[in-house]
Every structure is written in C-alpha cells, then in structure tokens.
C-alpha positions in Angstrom: 57.3 20.0 163.9 57.4 18.8 167.5 58.2 20.2 170.9 61.0 17.9 172.4 62.6 17.8 175.7 66.1 16.4 175.6 67.3 15.0 179.0 71.1 14.3 179.1 74.0 15.4 181.3 76.6 15.4 178.6 76.8 19.0 177.4 78.5 18.0 174.1 75.8 15.6 173.2 73.0 18.1 174.2 74.6 20.9 172.2 75.0 18.7 169.1 71.7 16.9 169.2 69.7 20.0 170.0 71.4 22.0 167.2 70.6 19.2 164.7 67.0 18.7 165.8 66.3 22.4 165.7 67.8 22.4 162.1 65.3 19.6 161.5 62.5 21.8 162.4 61.8 20.7 166.1 61.6 23.0 169.1 64.0 21.7 171.6 64.3 22.3 175.4 67.0 20.7 177.4 67.5 19.4 180.9 70.8 18.2 182.4 69.2 16.3 185.2 65.9 14.6 186.0 65.3 17.4 188.6 65.6 20.0 185.8 63.4 17.8 183.5 60.7 17.7 186.2 60.7 21.5 186.2 60.4 21.6 182.4 57.7 19.1 182.5 55.7 21.1 185.0 56.2 24.3 182.9 54.9 22.8 179.6 54.3 19.2 178.4 56.5 18.4 175.3 55.3 16.2 172.5 58.2 13.8 173.3 61.0 13.4 175.7 64.4 12.1 174.6 66.0 10.7 177.8 69.3 9.2 178.6 69.3 6.6 181.5 72.6 7.5 183.3 72.8 11.1 184.5 75.5 10.7 187.0 73.9 10.6 190.4 70.4 10.1 188.8 69.3 6.9 187.2 66.6 6.8 184.5 65.5 3.3 185.6 64.4 4.9 188.9 63.4 8.4 187.7 61.3 7.6 184.6 59.0 5.2 186.6 58.7 7.9 189.3 57.7 10.5 186.7 55.2 8.1 185.3 53.7 7.4 188.8 53.3 11.2 189.2 51.6 11.5 185.9 54.4 13.7 184.5 56.0 11.4 181.9 54.9 12.2 178.4 55.7 9.9 175.5 59.5 9.1 175.9 62.2 7.8 173.6 65.1 6.5 175.7 68.4 7.3 174.1 71.2 5.7 176.0 74.5 3.8 175.9 73.4 1.8 178.9 70.7 -0.4 177.3 70.8 -4.0 178.0 67.9 -6.6 177.7 66.9 -6.2 181.4 66.7 -2.4 181.2 64.6 -2.7 178.0 62.2 -5.1 179.6 61.9 -2.8 182.6 61.3 0.3 180.4 58.7 -1.6 178.3 56.5 -1.8 181.4 56.0 1.9 181.2 53.3 2.8 178.6 54.9 6.2 178.1 58.1 4.7 176.7 57.6 4.5 173.0 61.0 3.3 172.0 64.7 3.0 172.7 67.7 3.9 170.8 71.3 2.8 171.7 74.2 5.4 171.7 76.1 6.0 169.6 73.6 6.7 167.0 73.4 8.3 163.6 71.6 11.7 163.7 69.4 10.7 160.7 68.4 7.6 162.5 67.5 9.7 165.5 65.2 11.9 163.4 63.5 8.7 161.9 63.0 7.3 165.4 61.6 10.6 166.6 59.1 10.4 163.8 58.2 6.8 164.6 57.8 7.7 168.3 55.6 10.7 167.6 53.4 8.5 165.4 53.1 5.9 168.1 52.1 8.5 170.7 49.5 10.8 169.2 48.9 14.0 171.0 45.4 12.7 172.0 47.0 10.3 174.5 47.6 11.6 178.0 49.3 9.8 180.9 47.2 9.4 184.0 48.2 7.8 187.2 47.1 4.2 187.6 44.9 3.0 190.5 47.9 1.3 192.1 50.7 3.8 191.6 53.1 1.9 193.9 53.8 -0.6 191.0 55.0 2.2 188.7 52.3 1.7 186.0 50.3 4.3 184.2 47.4 4.1 181.9 47.1 6.2 178.7 43.6 7.7 178.6 42.8 9.0 175.1 40.9 12.2 174.9 37.3 12.0 173.7 37.1 12.5 170.0 34.4 14.4 168.3 32.3 12.2 165.9 
C-alpha cells in the first residue's frame, strides 16, 4: 500500500503500531529520534511520515519546520499526545502537515487517517524550499502531468 516512516521514541508504541500497519499492508520504517528520521529521509522518501511531537530531548514543533525548510519533510501526519490548539495552529502553517491525530488512538482510526492523509498528499506533490526559508514555509510544487 504505502511506504511509511514512523517517528516515535516510545519503543512499545513503535512495535505495536508498526506491526499493525504492516499487517494492514504498509511498508513501515521506524526512527526513534528526529536525527534518525533525517537519515531515513535522506535514504529514501516515504509516502507519509507519522510523527510524534515529543521525542524526549527533541521537539517536533522545532524539528518538523527545520526538516521542511531543508526540503526533507514529506507529507506528514502528526500523531501525538501533546496536541493543543496552539500546536495545531503552528503545524497547520507547514504545507507538508496533512493532519493530526491525538494519542491515545484506535488503530482502525489510525489506518483511516493514513488513507485520508495519503489522499490529501498525492505522490505528485513534492516539497521544495520556499524563497524565504527563514520563516519555516515550504511550497508544494506538483510534478508536471502528461496530457
């Protein structure tokens, strides 16, 4: 189905969610830190990133915009127990963020949200650095389509 990158530092959550998503037909890679996620993103771009916000010493509200500025952030579904309205508003500024899901969540709901996120972020869309990368914005530049 889809190539997913799961970014979370809770080994129990990673093991359970990765197992369930693989059984649902997805290819799943995992990263326990944003540093590890950066390496995975450099190796191969997934169809969708599932990212927690709080990875101990690393904070998604800092790292996701940084990845976006660098042109490394593919479509991303934020899955976190630390979602408040201010965080959601900040995340919504990043075009690569295609949705949020609060923890705890039902695994069937996660699969549905992944399908929605993948539908919102077709493979034709690619993140490109904006002219003013200091503001943390990226523009999605769709690939040219054949007539």
